[in-house]
N, CA, C and O atoms as a Tripos MOL2 file, in Angstrom:
@<TRIPOS>MOLECULE
protein
  276   275    69     0     0
PROTEIN
NO_CHARGES

@<TRIPOS>ATOM
      1 N          21.7280  -21.6010   -1.9520 N.3       1 MET1
      2 CA         21.2490  -21.6450   -0.8430 C.3       1 MET1
      3 C          20.2990  -20.4270   -0.4600 C.2       1 MET1
      4 O          19.2480  -20.5630    0.1670 O.2       1 MET1
      5 N          20.7580  -19.3380   -0.8750 N.am      2 THR2
      6 CA         19.7480  -18.0440   -0.5040 C.3       2 THR2
      7 C          18.5750  -18.3330   -1.1900 C.2       2 THR2
      8 O          17.5250  -18.1580   -0.5720 O.2       2 THR2
      9 N          18.5210  -18.7750   -2.4360 N.am      3 GLN3
     10 CA         17.2220  -18.8440   -3.2450 C.3       3 GLN3
     11 C          16.2910  -19.9100   -2.6330 C.2       3 GLN3
     12 O          15.0830  -19.6770   -2.6390 O.2       3 GLN3
     13 N          16.7130  -20.9570   -2.1540 N.am      4 GLU4
     14 CA         15.8500  -21.7380   -1.0620 C.3       4 GLU4
     15 C          15.3410  -21.1890    0.0330 C.2       4 GLU4
     16 O          14.2320  -21.5320    0.4410 O.2       4 GLU4
     17 N          16.1520  -20.1790    0.7110 N.am      5 LEU5
     18 CA         15.5580  -19.6620    1.9070 C.3       5 LEU5
     19 C          14.5080  -18.3040    1.3770 C.2       5 LEU5
     20 O          13.7210  -17.8060    2.1820 O.2       5 LEU5
     21 N          14.5770  -17.9650    0.4210 N.am      6 TYR6
     22 CA         13.7940  -17.0450   -0.0890 C.3       6 TYR6
     23 C          12.3980  -17.7290   -0.4920 C.2       6 TYR6
     24 O          11.2860  -17.2320   -0.3170 O.2       6 TYR6
     25 N          12.6530  -18.8070   -0.9920 N.am      7 LYS7
     26 CA         11.2570  -19.8530   -1.4140 C.3       7 LYS7
     27 C          10.6860  -20.3120   -0.2410 C.2       7 LYS7
     28 O           9.4630  -20.4160   -0.1380 O.2       7 LYS7
     29 N          11.6970  -20.6880    0.9480 N.am      8 GLN8
     30 CA         10.8410  -20.9990    2.1720 C.3       8 GLN8
     31 C          10.2350  -19.6960    2.8000 C.2       8 GLN8
     32 O           9.1080  -19.7350    3.2940 O.2       8 GLN8
     33 N          10.9180  -18.6280    2.7860 N.am      9 LYS9
     34 CA         10.1430  -17.4850    3.3240 C.3       9 LYS9
     35 C           8.6580  -17.1540    2.6030 C.2       9 LYS9
     36 O           7.6320  -16.9300    3.2440 O.2       9 LYS9
     37 N           8.7450  -17.1680    1.3250 N.am     10 LYS10
     38 CA          7.3830  -17.0000    0.5100 C.3      10 LYS10
     39 C           6.5220  -18.0580    0.8640 C.2      10 LYS10
     40 O           5.3550  -17.6960    1.0160 O.2      10 LYS10
     41 N           6.7970  -19.5380    1.0820 N.am     11 SER11
     42 CA          5.8140  -20.5740    1.5890 C.3      11 SER11
     43 C           5.4050  -20.0450    2.9370 C.2      11 SER11
     44 O           4.1930  -19.8530    3.0370 O.2      11 SER11
     45 N           5.9430  -19.8360    3.7240 N.am     12 LEU12
     46 CA          5.4660  -19.3680    5.2960 C.3      12 LEU12
     47 C           4.5970  -18.3340    5.0270 C.2      12 LEU12
     48 O           3.5010  -18.3210    5.5870 O.2      12 LEU12
     49 N           4.9630  -17.3350    4.1400 N.am     13 GLU13
     50 CA          3.9300  -16.0960    4.1100 C.3      13 GLU13
     51 C           2.6180  -16.4790    3.3210 C.2      13 GLU13
     52 O           1.5770  -15.8620    3.5460 O.2      13 GLU13
     53 N           2.6720  -17.5130    2.3820 N.am     14 LEU14
     54 CA          1.3650  -18.0000    1.8980 C.3      14 LEU14
     55 C           0.7380  -18.7410    3.0100 C.2      14 LEU14
     56 O          -0.4750  -18.6840    3.2090 O.2      14 LEU14
     57 N           1.5840  -19.4670    3.7710 N.am     15 SER15
     58 CA          0.6110  -20.1360    4.8850 C.3      15 SER15
     59 C           0.0880  -19.1670    5.8400 C.2      15 SER15
     60 O          -1.0110  -19.4580    6.3130 O.2      15 SER15
     61 N           0.5520  -18.2330    6.1760 N.am     16 TRP16
     62 CA          0.2390  -17.1580    6.9180 C.3      16 TRP16
     63 C          -1.2710  -16.7920    6.5690 C.2      16 TRP16
     64 O          -2.3090  -16.9570    7.2110 O.2      16 TRP16
     65 N          -1.0010  -16.1990    5.2410 N.am     17 GLU17
     66 CA         -1.9810  -15.7180    4.6190 C.3      17 GLU17
     67 C          -3.4400  -16.6600    4.3280 C.2      17 GLU17
     68 O          -4.6020  -16.2610    4.2490 O.2      17 GLU17
     69 N          -3.0130  -17.7300    4.2340 N.am     18 GLN18
     70 CA         -4.1620  -18.5080    3.9990 C.3      18 GLN18
     71 C          -4.6850  -18.9900    5.3710 C.2      18 GLN18
     72 O          -5.8600  -19.3550    5.4160 O.2      18 GLN18
     73 N          -3.9440  -19.0300    6.4850 N.am     19 GLU19
     74 CA         -4.3160  -19.0930    7.8080 C.3      19 GLU19
     75 C          -5.3460  -17.8650    8.1200 C.2      19 GLU19
     76 O          -6.4730  -18.0940    8.5600 O.2      19 GLU19
     77 N          -4.9390  -16.7300    7.8960 N.am     20 TYR20
     78 CA         -5.5710  -15.4640    7.8380 C.3      20 TYR20
     79 C          -7.1070  -15.4400    7.2680 C.2      20 TYR20
     80 O          -8.1290  -14.9620    7.7590 O.2      20 TYR20
     81 N          -6.8860  -16.1040    6.1080 N.am     21 ASN21
     82 CA         -8.1430  -15.9640    5.1760 C.3      21 ASN21
     83 C          -9.2190  -17.0670    5.8940 C.2      21 ASN21
     84 O         -10.4340  -16.8740    5.8650 O.2      21 ASN21
     85 N          -8.6980  -18.0590    6.4380 N.am     22 ALA22
     86 CA         -9.3760  -19.2480    6.8250 C.3      22 ALA22
     87 C         -10.0980  -18.7430    8.0880 C.2      22 ALA22
     88 O         -11.3050  -18.9830    8.1070 O.2      22 ALA22
     89 N          -9.5760  -18.0780    9.1650 N.am     23 SER23
     90 CA         -9.9340  -17.8070   10.5150 C.3      23 SER23
     91 C         -10.4160  -16.2180   10.3300 C.2      23 SER23
     92 O         -11.3990  -15.9160   11.0070 O.2      23 SER23
     93 N          -9.9510  -15.3630    9.6520 N.am     24 GLY24
     94 CA        -10.3970  -14.1460    9.9600 C.3      24 GLY24
     95 C          -9.9240  -13.3250   10.7770 C.2      24 GLY24
     96 O         -10.3730  -12.1900   10.9310 O.2      24 GLY24
     97 N          -8.7700  -13.9030   11.5150 N.am     25 ARG25
     98 CA         -8.3050  -13.1070   12.5530 C.3      25 ARG25
     99 C          -6.6310  -13.5780   12.9030 C.2      25 ARG25
    100 O          -6.1160  -14.4820   12.2450 O.2      25 ARG25
    101 N          -6.0230  -13.0110   13.7740 N.am     26 TYR26
    102 CA         -4.7780  -13.0760   14.0140 C.3      26 TYR26
    103 C          -4.9160  -14.5680   15.2120 C.2      26 TYR26
    104 O          -5.6680  -14.6690   16.1810 O.2      26 TYR26
    105 N          -4.0680  -15.4020   14.7760 N.am     27 THR27
    106 CA         -4.3280  -16.7200   15.6010 C.3      27 THR27
    107 C          -2.8790  -17.0310   16.0730 C.2      27 THR27
    108 O          -1.9150  -16.5750   15.4600 O.2      27 THR27
    109 N          -2.7320  -17.8880   17.2770 N.am     28 ILE28
    110 CA         -1.7930  -18.5930   17.7790 C.3      28 ILE28
    111 C          -0.7450  -19.2160   16.5810 C.2      28 ILE28
    112 O           0.4530  -18.9410   16.5070 O.2      28 ILE28
    113 N          -1.3660  -19.9670   15.8200 N.am     29 ASN29
    114 CA         -0.6080  -20.7130   14.8580 C.3      29 ASN29
    115 C          -0.0190  -19.4160   13.9000 C.2      29 ASN29
    116 O           1.0530  -19.6220   13.3330 O.2      29 ASN29
    117 N          -0.6070  -18.2420   13.7250 N.am     30 MET30
    118 CA          0.0550  -17.4580   12.6560 C.3      30 MET30
    119 C           1.2090  -16.6100   13.5690 C.2      30 MET30
    120 O           2.1410  -16.0590   12.9830 O.2      30 MET30
    121 N           1.1050  -16.5570   14.7600 N.am     31 VAL31
    122 CA          2.4310  -16.2310   15.6030 C.3      31 VAL31
    123 C           3.6070  -17.0550   15.1930 C.2      31 VAL31
    124 O           4.6870  -16.6520   14.7610 O.2      31 VAL31
    125 N           3.2330  -18.2040   15.3920 N.am     32 GLU32
    126 CA          4.4980  -19.2910   15.1430 C.3      32 GLU32
    127 C           4.8210  -19.1270   13.7000 C.2      32 GLU32
    128 O           6.0180  -19.1870   13.4200 O.2      32 GLU32
    129 N           4.0380  -18.9460   12.8070 N.am     33 ILE33
    130 CA          4.6460  -18.7180   11.2150 C.3      33 ILE33
    131 C           5.4010  -17.5060   11.3820 C.2      33 ILE33
    132 O           6.5760  -17.4840   11.0150 O.2      33 ILE33
    133 N           4.8140  -16.4160   11.9350 N.am     34 ASP34
    134 CA          5.7590  -14.9290   12.1110 C.3      34 ASP34
    135 C           6.9890  -15.3260   12.8880 C.2      34 ASP34
    136 O           7.8950  -14.4960   12.8020 O.2      34 ASP34
    137 N           7.2240  -16.2910   13.5570 N.am     35 GLU35
    138 CA          8.4150  -16.5560   14.4000 C.3      35 GLU35
    139 C           9.4870  -17.2890   13.2410 C.2      35 GLU35
    140 O          10.7040  -17.1450   13.1240 O.2      35 GLU35
    141 N           8.6340  -18.0290   12.5360 N.am     36 LYS36
    142 CA          9.5240  -18.7440   11.3580 C.3      36 LYS36
    143 C           9.9030  -17.8500   10.2620 C.2      36 LYS36
    144 O          10.9630  -17.9500    9.6450 O.2      36 LYS36
    145 N           9.0530  -17.0260   10.0550 N.am     37 ILE37
    146 CA          9.7020  -15.8320    8.7460 C.3      37 ILE37
    147 C          10.5790  -15.0500    9.2370 C.2      37 ILE37
    148 O          11.4580  -14.6450    8.4770 O.2      37 ILE37
    149 N          10.5770  -14.6090   10.7010 N.am     38 LYS38
    150 CA         11.6270  -13.9060   11.3700 C.3      38 LYS38
    151 C          12.9250  -14.5900   11.2840 C.2      38 LYS38
    152 O          13.9710  -13.9940   11.0300 O.2      38 LYS38
    153 N          12.8400  -15.8030   11.4920 N.am     39 SER39
    154 CA         14.0860  -16.5940   11.5110 C.3      39 SER39
    155 C          14.7910  -17.0910   10.1850 C.2      39 SER39
    156 O          15.9830  -17.3720   10.0610 O.2      39 SER39
    157 N          13.8760  -17.1360    9.2900 N.am     40 THR40
    158 CA         14.3330  -17.3850    8.0200 C.3      40 THR40
    159 C          14.7440  -16.1330    7.2230 C.2      40 THR40
    160 O          15.4120  -16.2810    6.1990 O.2      40 THR40
    161 N          14.3550  -14.8320    7.6680 N.am     41 ILE41
    162 CA         14.9260  -13.5550    7.1920 C.3      41 ILE41
    163 C          16.1230  -13.3660    7.8940 C.2      41 ILE41
    164 O          17.0140  -12.9730    7.1410 O.2      41 ILE41
    165 N          16.4700  -13.5010    9.0540 N.am     42 THR42
    166 CA         17.7310  -13.6360    9.6510 C.3      42 THR42
    167 C          18.7130  -14.7280    9.0160 C.2      42 THR42
    168 O          19.9140  -14.5380    8.8260 O.2      42 THR42
    169 N          18.0770  -15.7980    8.7440 N.am     43 GLN43
    170 CA         19.0380  -16.8330    7.9030 C.3      43 GLN43
    171 C          19.3790  -16.1970    6.5070 C.2      43 GLN43
    172 O          20.5240  -16.3310    6.0750 O.2      43 GLN43
    173 N          18.5490  -15.5940    5.8730 N.am     44 ILE44
    174 CA         18.5160  -14.9840    4.5790 C.3      44 ILE44
    175 C          19.8270  -13.8000    4.7690 C.2      44 ILE44
    176 O          20.8640  -13.8630    4.1080 O.2      44 ILE44
    177 N          19.5950  -12.9330    5.6080 N.am     45 LYS45
    178 CA         20.7660  -11.8350    6.0680 C.3      45 LYS45
    179 C          21.9090  -12.5410    6.2270 C.2      45 LYS45
    180 O          22.9220  -12.1330    5.6600 O.2      45 LYS45
    181 N          21.9430  -13.4940    6.8700 N.am     46 LEU46
    182 CA         23.3770  -14.0240    7.3160 C.3      46 LEU46
    183 C          24.2810  -14.8510    5.8960 C.2      46 LEU46
    184 O          25.4840  -14.8730    5.6370 O.2      46 LEU46
    185 N          23.1300  -15.4470    5.2070 N.am     47 ALA47
    186 CA         23.7070  -16.0180    3.8050 C.3      47 ALA47
    187 C          24.0770  -15.0520    2.9300 C.2      47 ALA47
    188 O          25.0490  -15.2520    2.2010 O.2      47 ALA47
    189 N          23.5070  -14.1070    2.8810 N.am     48 GLU48
    190 CA         23.8980  -12.7760    1.9460 C.3      48 GLU48
    191 C          25.0550  -12.2520    2.4230 C.2      48 GLU48
    192 O          25.9620  -12.0310    1.6210 O.2      48 GLU48
    193 N          25.2060  -11.9970    3.6490 N.am     49 THR49
    194 CA         26.5410  -11.3250    4.2310 C.3      49 THR49
    195 C          27.7010  -12.1860    3.8710 C.2      49 THR49
    196 O          28.7520  -11.6780    3.4810 O.2      49 THR49
    197 N          27.5170  -13.7130    4.0120 N.am     50 GLN50
    198 CA         28.6330  -14.4310    4.1060 C.3      50 GLN50
    199 C          28.7120  -14.6850    2.4270 C.2      50 GLN50
    200 O          29.7550  -15.2520    2.1010 O.2      50 GLN50
    201 N          28.0630  -14.4590    1.6360 N.am     51 GLU51
    202 CA         28.2920  -14.7200    0.1520 C.3      51 GLU51
    203 C          28.9210  -13.3060   -0.1900 C.2      51 GLU51
    204 O          29.6310  -13.4250   -1.1890 O.2      51 GLU51
    205 N          28.9050  -11.9710    0.3090 N.am     52 ALA52
    206 CA         29.2780  -10.9110   -0.0590 C.3      52 ALA52
    207 C          30.6490  -10.9180    0.3310 C.2      52 ALA52
    208 O          31.4920  -10.6070   -0.5100 O.2      52 ALA52
    209 N          31.0460  -11.2780    1.6780 N.am     53 ASP53
    210 CA         32.1490  -11.6210    2.3330 C.3      53 ASP53
    211 C          33.1850  -12.0940    1.4290 C.2      53 ASP53
    212 O          34.3000  -11.6140    1.2230 O.2      53 ASP53
    213 N          32.4910  -13.3620    0.8050 N.am     54 LEU54
    214 CA         33.4500  -14.1890   -0.0840 C.3      54 LEU54
    215 C          33.6470  -13.4790   -1.3410 C.2      54 LEU54
    216 O          34.7650  -13.5930   -1.8430 O.2      54 LEU54
    217 N          32.7910  -12.7770   -1.9400 N.am     55 ARG55
    218 CA         33.0380  -11.9970   -3.1270 C.3      55 ARG55
    219 C          33.8310  -11.0860   -2.7090 C.2      55 ARG55
    220 O          34.4950  -10.6500   -3.6490 O.2      55 ARG55
    221 N          34.0530  -10.6290   -1.8000 N.am     56 ASN56
    222 CA         34.8500   -9.3350   -1.4210 C.3      56 ASN56
    223 C          36.2650   -9.7070   -1.1470 C.2      56 ASN56
    224 O          37.2490   -8.9990   -1.3610 O.2      56 ASN56
    225 N          36.2350  -11.2390   -0.5070 N.am     57 LYS57
    226 CA         37.7950  -11.7090   -0.3840 C.3      57 LYS57
    227 C          38.3530  -11.9340   -1.8440 C.2      57 LYS57
    228 O          39.4790  -11.5150   -2.1110 O.2      57 LYS57
    229 N          37.5630  -12.6110   -2.8320 N.am     58 ILE58
    230 CA         37.7220  -12.7960   -4.0270 C.3      58 ILE58
    231 C          38.4160  -11.5590   -4.8430 C.2      58 ILE58
    232 O          39.5090  -11.5770   -5.4100 O.2      58 ILE58
    233 N          37.6280  -10.6470   -4.7610 N.am     59 GLU59
    234 CA         38.1600   -9.2980   -5.3990 C.3      59 GLU59
    235 C          39.3690   -8.8880   -4.6570 C.2      59 GLU59
    236 O          40.3310   -8.4540   -5.2910 O.2      59 GLU59
    237 N          39.4140   -9.0040   -3.1230 N.am     60 ASP60
    238 CA         40.7270   -8.5150   -2.8250 C.3      60 ASP60
    239 C          41.8270   -9.3750   -3.2170 C.2      60 ASP60
    240 O          42.9220   -8.8160   -3.2720 O.2      60 ASP60
    241 N          41.7780  -10.7110   -3.5230 N.am     61 ALA61
    242 CA         42.5390  -11.4870   -3.8420 C.3      61 ALA61
    243 C          43.2290  -11.1700   -5.3180 C.2      61 ALA61
    244 O          44.4200  -11.3660   -5.5560 O.2      61 ALA61
    245 N          42.3070  -10.6670   -6.2220 N.am     62 LYS62
    246 CA         42.6020  -10.5480   -7.5470 C.3      62 LYS62
    247 C          43.5450   -9.3130   -7.7270 C.2      62 LYS62
    248 O          44.4410   -9.1610   -8.5580 O.2      62 LYS62
    249 N          43.0630   -8.3570   -6.6070 N.am     63 ALA63
    250 CA         43.8790   -6.9610   -6.6720 C.3      63 ALA63
    251 C          45.3890   -7.3530   -6.1430 C.2      63 ALA63
    252 O          46.3080   -6.7550   -6.7010 O.2      63 ALA63
    253 N          45.6310   -8.0350   -5.4070 N.am     64 GLN64
    254 CA         46.6460   -8.4560   -4.8730 C.3      64 GLN64
    255 C          47.6830   -9.1310   -5.8560 C.2      64 GLN64
    256 O          48.8810   -9.1610   -5.5760 O.2      64 GLN64
    257 N          47.2230   -9.6170   -6.9030 N.am     65 VAL65
    258 CA         48.0430  -10.6970   -7.8700 C.3      65 VAL65
    259 C          48.5490   -9.7450   -8.8500 C.2      65 VAL65
    260 O          47.6960   -9.1310   -9.4920 O.2      65 VAL65
    261 N          49.6970   -9.5230   -9.0700 N.am     66 SER66
    262 CA         50.4380   -8.8040  -10.2290 C.3      66 SER66
    263 C          51.0740   -9.7100  -11.1670 C.2      66 SER66
    264 O          51.4910  -10.8260  -10.8590 O.2      66 SER66
    265 N          51.1340   -9.1870  -12.3330 N.am     67 VAL67
    266 CA         51.5800   -9.7890  -13.3800 C.3      67 VAL67
    267 C          52.8770   -9.3040  -13.9790 C.2      67 VAL67
    268 O          52.7770   -8.3680  -14.7720 O.2      67 VAL67
    269 N          54.2140   -9.8410  -13.7010 N.am     68 ALA68
    270 CA         55.3140   -9.0930  -14.1260 C.3      68 ALA68
    271 C          55.3560   -9.1560  -15.9410 C.2      68 ALA68
    272 O          55.2620  -10.1700  -16.6330 O.2      68 ALA68
    273 N          55.4980   -7.9650  -16.3270 N.am     69 THR69
    274 CA         56.0900   -8.4900  -17.8330 C.3      69 THR69
    275 C          57.4290   -8.0940  -18.0620 C.2      69 THR69
    276 O          57.9930   -8.4020  -19.1120 O.2      69 THR69
@<TRIPOS>BOND
     1     1     2 1
     2     2     3 1
     3     3     4 2
     4     3     5 am
     5     5     6 1
     6     6     7 1
     7     7     8 2
     8     7     9 am
     9     9    10 1
    10    10    11 1
    11    11    12 2
    12    11    13 am
    13    13    14 1
    14    14    15 1
    15    15    16 2
    16    15    17 am
    17    17    18 1
    18    18    19 1
    19    19    20 2
    20    19    21 am
    21    21    22 1
    22    22    23 1
    23    23    24 2
    24    23    25 am
    25    25    26 1
    26    26    27 1
    27    27    28 2
    28    27    29 am
    29    29    30 1
    30    30    31 1
    31    31    32 2
    32    31    33 am
    33    33    34 1
    34    34    35 1
    35    35    36 2
    36    35    37 am
    37    37    38 1
    38    38    39 1
    39    39    40 2
    40    39    41 am
    41    41    42 1
    42    42    43 1
    43    43    44 2
    44    43    45 am
    45    45    46 1
    46    46    47 1
    47    47    48 2
    48    47    49 am
    49    49    50 1
    50    50    51 1
    51    51    52 2
    52    51    53 am
    53    53    54 1
    54    54    55 1
    55    55    56 2
    56    55    57 am
    57    57    58 1
    58    58    59 1
    59    59    60 2
    60    59    61 am
    61    61    62 1
    62    62    63 1
    63    63    64 2
    64    63    65 am
    65    65    66 1
    66    66    67 1
    67    67    68 2
    68    67    69 am
    69    69    70 1
    70    70    71 1
    71    71    72 2
    72    71    73 am
    73    73    74 1
    74    74    75 1
    75    75    76 2
    76    75    77 am
    77    77    78 1
    78    78    79 1
    79    79    80 2
    80    79    81 am
    81    81    82 1
    82    82    83 1
    83    83    84 2
    84    83    85 am
    85    85    86 1
    86    86    87 1
    87    87    88 2
    88    87    89 am
    89    89    90 1
    90    90    91 1
    91    91    92 2
    92    91    93 am
    93    93    94 1
    94    94    95 1
    95    95    96 2
    96    95    97 am
    97    97    98 1
    98    98    99 1
    99    99   100 2
   100    99   101 am
   101   101   102 1
   102   102   103 1
   103   103   104 2
   104   103   105 am
   105   105   106 1
   106   106   107 1
   107   107   108 2
   108   107   109 am
   109   109   110 1
   110   110   111 1
   111   111   112 2
   112   111   113 am
   113   113   114 1
   114   114   115 1
   115   115   116 2
   116   115   117 am
   117   117   118 1
   118   118   119 1
   119   119   120 2
   120   119   121 am
   121   121   122 1
   122   122   123 1
   123   123   124 2
   124   123   125 am
   125   125   126 1
   126   126   127 1
   127   127   128 2
   128   127   129 am
   129   129   130 1
   130   130   131 1
   131   131   132 2
   132   131   133 am
   133   133   134 1
   134   134   135 1
   135   135   136 2
   136   135   137 am
   137   137   138 1
   138   138   139 1
   139   139   140 2
   140   139   141 am
   141   141   142 1
   142   142   143 1
   143   143   144 2
   144   143   145 am
   145   145   146 1
   146   146   147 1
   147   147   148 2
   148   147   149 am
   149   149   150 1
   150   150   151 1
   151   151   152 2
   152   151   153 am
   153   153   154 1
   154   154   155 1
   155   155   156 2
   156   155   157 am
   157   157   158 1
   158   158   159 1
   159   159   160 2
   160   159   161 am
   161   161   162 1
   162   162   163 1
   163   163   164 2
   164   163   165 am
   165   165   166 1
   166   166   167 1
   167   167   168 2
   168   167   169 am
   169   169   170 1
   170   170   171 1
   171   171   172 2
   172   171   173 am
   173   173   174 1
   174   174   175 1
   175   175   176 2
   176   175   177 am
   177   177   178 1
   178   178   179 1
   179   179   180 2
   180   179   181 am
   181   181   182 1
   182   182   183 1
   183   183   184 2
   184   183   185 am
   185   185   186 1
   186   186   187 1
   187   187   188 2
   188   187   189 am
   189   189   190 1
   190   190   191 1
   191   191   192 2
   192   191   193 am
   193   193   194 1
   194   194   195 1
   195   195   196 2
   196   195   197 am
   197   197   198 1
   198   198   199 1
   199   199   200 2
   200   199   201 am
   201   201   202 1
   202   202   203 1
   203   203   204 2
   204   203   205 am
   205   205   206 1
   206   206   207 1
   207   207   208 2
   208   207   209 am
   209   209   210 1
   210   210   211 1
   211   211   212 2
   212   211   213 am
   213   213   214 1
   214   214   215 1
   215   215   216 2
   216   215   217 am
   217   217   218 1
   218   218   219 1
   219   219   220 2
   220   219   221 am
   221   221   222 1
   222   222   223 1
   223   223   224 2
   224   223   225 am
   225   225   226 1
   226   226   227 1
   227   227   228 2
   228   227   229 am
   229   229   230 1
   230   230   231 1
   231   231   232 2
   232   231   233 am
   233   233   234 1
   234   234   235 1
   235   235   236 2
   236   235   237 am
   237   237   238 1
   238   238   239 1
   239   239   240 2
   240   239   241 am
   241   241   242 1
   242   242   243 1
   243   243   244 2
   244   243   245 am
   245   245   246 1
   246   246   247 1
   247   247   248 2
   248   247   249 am
   249   249   250 1
   250   250   251 1
   251   251   252 2
   252   251   253 am
   253   253   254 1
   254   254   255 1
   255   255   256 2
   256   255   257 am
   257   257   258 1
   258   258   259 1
   259   259   260 2
   260   259   261 am
   261   261   262 1
   262   262   263 1
   263   263   264 2
   264   263   265 am
   265   265   266 1
   266   266   267 1
   267   267   268 2
   268   267   269 am
   269   269   270 1
   270   270   271 1
   271   271   272 2
   272   271   273 am
   273   273   274 1
   274   274   275 1
   275   275   276 2
@<TRIPOS>SUBSTRUCTURE
     1 MET1         2 RESIDUE 1 A MET
     2 THR2         6 RESIDUE 1 A THR
     3 GLN3        10 RESIDUE 1 A GLN
     4 GLU4        14 RESIDUE 1 A GLU
     5 LEU5        18 RESIDUE 1 A LEU
     6 TYR6        22 RESIDUE 1 A TYR
     7 LYS7        26 RESIDUE 1 A LYS
     8 GLN8        30 RESIDUE 1 A GLN
     9 LYS9        34 RESIDUE 1 A LYS
    10 LYS10       38 RESIDUE 1 A LYS
    11 SER11       42 RESIDUE 1 A SER
    12 LEU12       46 RESIDUE 1 A LEU
    13 GLU13       50 RESIDUE 1 A GLU
    14 LEU14       54 RESIDUE 1 A LEU
    15 SER15       58 RESIDUE 1 A SER
    16 TRP16       62 RESIDUE 1 A TRP
    17 GLU17       66 RESIDUE 1 A GLU
    18 GLN18       70 RESIDUE 1 A GLN
    19 GLU19       74 RESIDUE 1 A GLU
    20 TYR20       78 RESIDUE 1 A TYR
    21 ASN21       82 RESIDUE 1 A ASN
    22 ALA22       86 RESIDUE 1 A ALA
    23 SER23       90 RESIDUE 1 A SER
    24 GLY24       94 RESIDUE 1 A GLY
    25 ARG25       98 RESIDUE 1 A ARG
    26 TYR26      102 RESIDUE 1 A TYR
    27 THR27      106 RESIDUE 1 A THR
    28 ILE28      110 RESIDUE 1 A ILE
    29 ASN29      114 RESIDUE 1 A ASN
    30 MET30      118 RESIDUE 1 A MET
    31 VAL31      122 RESIDUE 1 A VAL
    32 GLU32      126 RESIDUE 1 A GLU
    33 ILE33      130 RESIDUE 1 A ILE
    34 ASP34      134 RESIDUE 1 A ASP
    35 GLU35      138 RESIDUE 1 A GLU
    36 LYS36      142 RESIDUE 1 A LYS
    37 ILE37      146 RESIDUE 1 A ILE
    38 LYS38      150 RESIDUE 1 A LYS
    39 SER39      154 RESIDUE 1 A SER
    40 THR40      158 RESIDUE 1 A THR
    41 ILE41      162 RESIDUE 1 A ILE
    42 THR42      166 RESIDUE 1 A THR
    43 GLN43      170 RESIDUE 1 A GLN
    44 ILE44      174 RESIDUE 1 A ILE
    45 LYS45      178 RESIDUE 1 A LYS
    46 LEU46      182 RESIDUE 1 A LEU
    47 ALA47      186 RESIDUE 1 A ALA
    48 GLU48      190 RESIDUE 1 A GLU
    49 THR49      194 RESIDUE 1 A THR
    50 GLN50      198 RESIDUE 1 A GLN
    51 GLU51      202 RESIDUE 1 A GLU
    52 ALA52      206 RESIDUE 1 A ALA
    53 ASP53      210 RESIDUE 1 A ASP
    54 LEU54      214 RESIDUE 1 A LEU
    55 ARG55      218 RESIDUE 1 A ARG
    56 ASN56      222 RESIDUE 1 A ASN
    57 LYS57      226 RESIDUE 1 A LYS
    58 ILE58      230 RESIDUE 1 A ILE
    59 GLU59      234 RESIDUE 1 A GLU
    60 ASP60      238 RESIDUE 1 A ASP
    61 ALA61      242 RESIDUE 1 A ALA
    62 LYS62      246 RESIDUE 1 A LYS
    63 ALA63      250 RESIDUE 1 A ALA
    64 GLN64      254 RESIDUE 1 A GLN
    65 VAL65      258 RESIDUE 1 A VAL
    66 SER66      262 RESIDUE 1 A SER
    67 VAL67      266 RESIDUE 1 A VAL
    68 ALA68      270 RESIDUE 1 A ALA
    69 THR69      274 RESIDUE 1 A THR
């Protein structure tokens, strides 16, 4: 999921750059693209936090398992 969000962010950044190259100035459409980029960054941070939390839970669970010999 995180990789898809990174691809989406890169695509939005490319759209922003193309818009700037086409008009030569900051446009209303670029403001909308900026908002989408910010939203995507927030989603990336959330997804990465959830993945890290899951990894931590797995590591903690491993530490609690003991093998009696």
